[in-house]
C-alpha angles and dihedrals in degrees: 000000000000123000139230112194113208121185134191132189127243118243118292141170094042095303115138092218139021114223090210094065093035089062100032095053090061090062098061109127094008112149134201121174109316093343133095125193121231117189132205132187112223127206114236090237130120113259093351087077092055093045091051093054093044090052091050090048093050088054100046100027096217128201090209134027120198117182118196128201141172121258105183110206097030110112100205145033107286118198109202122233102190145015121206128215095245136103112199106154117197089197132019116271120235090277093054094253118144109169121183121214094336126149119246093213116023109236089003122140116286090244146355124218119218112259094204115100093260100175092043088052092050092048091050091050091051090053088052088054093248117137109240141154141181110255123209096200131050089184123236101275129094094297092062089039092056095043091052093046094047093046088050090052092046091050090053092049091048097203103069127087114209142183148148137241130195122210132193128251119284115250091253090059095058099051087100095032107077117213094006115136121237141183129212117248088236089061091050089049089052088050091055092047090051092050092048089052092051092049096042097048102029092222121164125228125201119232117257124218092275131120099240108173110090119229091209113144 
């Protein structure tokens, strides 16, 4: 059986939960075709996050790695195109780290592009009636840090395709955040099932008449 490794962060920034892990943890052991999903919770900590995913990958030897993170304020699923070699944290991570304009990998490439079929994934999500866009920035916090580190690892391994996806707040997180968008965990779960299907079966989905590149940041 082949493996898809899906990761989600623990809570950060004072939030009691992280929607990424709340959705991802429900997928552990999920199967589709010849593929099985393995999940891993990731600490929102510089470098420890990368080491955690690398350790999980060494154990399960995945064909694909999809990392999932929270992007509060974004209204839809945003599949990331690129990670940059820069840590510039607006708040401390869960380990108290707050680097400013520091490289993730010294002398590493300026950026890594996702090797997952990002537009095909977005098109498939649209056909499943799930709002989704391609995002051209993963920020400069731990989400970008992890995406860069995992893509760097995958490039070194040579046989793993990797990428990152941001999801909105859960409804329970916006009760005290007026006018902030949210998405039910069941919708995120359906998103993950759709992506697993795309990766497992390699099917192609035509674009719909939807603007699907996000203008965020």
